[in-house]
C-alpha positions in Angstrom: 1.1 43.0 -15.7 -2.6 43.9 -15.5 -4.4 44.7 -19.1 -5.0 48.5 -20.6 -8.5 49.7 -19.9 -9.5 52.8 -21.8 -10.0 55.6 -19.1 -12.0 58.7 -19.9 -9.9 61.7 -19.2 -10.4 65.6 -20.2 -7.9 68.0 -21.4 -7.2 70.2 -24.4 -5.9 67.2 -26.3 -9.3 65.8 -26.3 -11.3 65.6 -29.4 -14.4 67.9 -28.7 -16.6 70.0 -30.7 -14.9 72.2 -32.8 -16.7 75.7 -31.5 -15.5 75.1 -27.7 -12.2 74.3 -29.1 -12.3 77.2 -31.2 -13.5 79.2 -27.9 -10.0 78.0 -26.1 -7.8 78.9 -28.5 -8.9 82.4 -28.5 -9.2 83.2 -24.9 -6.0 81.4 -24.6 -4.2 84.0 -27.2 -5.9 86.8 -25.1 -4.3 85.7 -22.1 -1.2 85.4 -23.9 -1.2 88.8 -25.0 -2.0 90.3 -21.6 0.7 87.9 -20.1 3.1 88.9 -22.9 2.5 92.6 -22.4 2.4 92.4 -18.3 5.8 90.5 -18.2 4.3 87.3 -16.2 6.7 84.1 -16.2 3.9 81.6 -16.6 5.9 78.7 -15.2 7.1 80.8 -11.9 3.9 82.6 -11.6 0.9 80.3 -12.2 -1.3 82.4 -10.0 -1.0 85.9 -12.2 -1.9 83.7 -14.8 -4.7 82.0 -13.2 -6.0 85.7 -12.5 -5.5 87.0 -15.9 -7.5 84.0 -17.4 -10.3 84.9 -15.0 -10.4 88.7 -16.3 -10.0 87.4 -19.4 -13.0 84.7 -19.2 -15.1 87.2 -17.4 -14.8 89.9 -19.9 -15.6 87.6 -22.5 -18.7 86.5 -20.7 -20.0 90.3 -20.5 -19.8 90.7 -24.3 -21.6 87.4 -24.5 -24.8 89.4 -22.9 -24.9 91.3 -25.6 -25.3 88.1 -28.3 -22.0 89.4 -29.8 -19.9 86.1 -28.7 -21.2 82.7 -27.6 -20.8 82.7 -23.8 -18.6 79.9 -21.4 -20.6 77.8 -20.2 -18.3 76.5 -17.5 -16.4 79.6 -16.9 -14.1 77.8 -13.8 -13.5 74.5 -16.3 -12.4 77.1 -18.7 -10.1 79.1 -16.5 -8.3 75.4 -15.2 -8.2 74.7 -18.9 -6.4 78.1 -20.2 -3.8 77.9 -17.4 -2.9 74.4 -18.0 -1.9 75.3 -21.4 -0.5 78.4 -20.5 1.5 78.2 -17.4 1.3 74.3 -17.0 1.5 71.1 -19.1 -1.4 71.2 -21.6 -3.2 68.5 -22.3 -0.9 66.1 -19.4 -2.0 68.8 -16.7 -4.6 67.1 -15.3 -3.1 63.8 -15.2 -0.3 65.4 -13.3 -3.0 67.1 -10.7 -4.6 63.5 -10.4 -2.9 61.9 -6.9 -4.3 58.7 -8.2 -2.3 59.0 -11.2 1.4 57.6 -10.7 2.9 57.3 -14.5 2.3 58.5 -17.7 3.7 57.5 -20.9 3.4 58.5 -24.3 4.8 56.1 -27.1 2.6 57.7 -29.6 0.6 60.7 -29.9 -2.7 58.9 -30.7 -2.1 56.4 -27.3 -1.8 58.2 -23.7 -1.1 55.3 -20.6 -1.2 56.1 -17.0 -0.6 53.5 -14.4 -3.0 53.9 -11.3 -2.7 52.0 -8.4 -0.6 49.9 -10.8 -2.4 49.0 -13.0 -2.0 50.4 -16.6 -5.0 52.5 -18.1 -5.0 53.7 -22.2 -6.8 57.3 -21.9 -9.0 58.8 -24.3 -6.6 61.8 -24.7 -5.7 62.0 -28.3 -2.3 64.7 -29.1 -0.8 65.5 -32.4 2.9 65.1 -33.3 3.2 69.0 -32.3 1.6 68.8 -29.2 4.1 66.4 -27.9 7.0 68.2 -29.1 5.5 71.0 -27.5 5.1 69.5 -24.3 8.8 67.7 -24.5 10.2 71.6 -25.3 8.1 72.8 -22.3 9.1 70.1 -19.6 12.8 70.3 -20.6 12.8 74.0 -20.3 11.4 73.8 -16.6 14.2 71.1 -16.1 17.0 73.3 -17.7 18.0 70.4 -19.4 18.2 69.8 -23.7 17.8 66.8 -26.0 18.7 66.6 -29.5 21.0 64.6 -32.1 23.7 64.5 -29.6 21.7 63.6 -26.9 18.8 61.7 -28.1 18.2 60.5 -24.2 17.3 62.9 -21.3 16.5 62.1 -17.8 15.1 64.8 -15.9 13.4 66.3 -12.7 10.1 68.4 -13.2 9.1 71.3 -10.4 7.1 68.5 -8.2 9.6 66.0 -8.1 8.1 63.8 -10.9 10.9 62.2 -13.2 10.9 62.8 -16.7 12.4 60.6 -19.1 12.4 61.1 -23.0 13.6 59.4 -26.3 14.1 61.7 -29.3 12.1 61.1 -32.4 13.6 59.2 -34.7 15.4 56.8 -32.0 12.0 56.0 -30.9 9.6 54.9 -33.3 8.2 57.9 -35.4 7.4 60.3 -32.3 9.2 61.6 -29.6 8.8 58.7 -26.3 7.5 60.4 -23.4 7.4 58.7 -19.7 6.4 60.4 -16.5 7.0 59.0 -13.7 4.9 61.0 -10.7 6.1 61.7 -6.8 3.4 60.2 -5.1 3.9 59.7 -1.3 1.7 57.8 0.1 3.6 56.6 3.2 5.7 58.1 5.3 5.9 55.5 7.6 6.8 51.5 8.0 3.6 51.6 10.0 1.8 52.8 6.8 3.1 50.5 4.3 2.2 47.9 6.8 -1.3 49.3 6.2 -1.2 49.7 2.7 -0.2 45.8 2.4 2.9 46.3 1.1 4.9 45.3 3.9 4.4 42.4 6.2 4.6 43.0 10.1 7.1 41.2 10.2 9.6 42.4 7.1 8.6 46.0 8.7 10.3 45.4 12.2 13.1 43.4 10.3 13.9 46.5 8.3 13.1 48.9 11.4 15.9 46.5 13.3 18.2 46.7 10.2 18.2 50.7 9.8 18.4 51.1 13.8 21.6 48.8 13.6 23.2 50.5 10.6 23.4 47.8 8.2 23.1 48.4 4.6 19.9 47.5 2.7 19.4 46.9 -0.6 15.8 47.4 -2.0 14.8 45.7 -4.9 11.5 45.0 -6.8 9.6 45.3 -10.2 8.3 48.4 -12.4 5.7 50.9 -10.4 7.2 49.3 -7.4 8.7 52.3 -5.7 11.8 50.8 -5.2 13.9 54.4 -5.7 11.1 56.2 -3.5 12.0 53.3 -0.7 14.9 54.0 -0.7 
């Protein structure tokens, strides 16, 4: 196993200047008010949430010209952050959107790990216990599953095909443990796997012949080897 590295990652869980965090919270609440008023389902219509967020940020920037409020340093980034909070999975959304990230796990709110190219890395994302609880509730709501003391372990599928595994707080140490294994498709043909170095040409030829002959094929390998995907 590769040694964990600390890598930078932005998101609303990262510790930042209080002024920015307060501004995000303020605009976030304004967007939620409009979303509720217009009856928008954030989970189903992220486009509508983005449009509302863009209008809220634009209106705020117009007010900033009078000097009454602080301007938004990066309006586009602000809109993206608000959309992630309202319609996505908050501080984890940037990781879920990153095509290089293969897996995300949270065993402690202050230590969020990812796997990228088979290497485990410690991000600088710092969450609170409340944020982890909210993330779990939102993820399970999107999948139609639930978790409680009668069912302290749950496996679910997220909208993008990512696999979610949660262990309830109390069963795990102190906090709910969360693992997301992303569906990352980098190869659709045996030739692609050979090019990536995952298979030798000989192994690819053997698998091709086996499938054509209708033979049963058992796919086995270590964690993050892509066994279910290749199956």
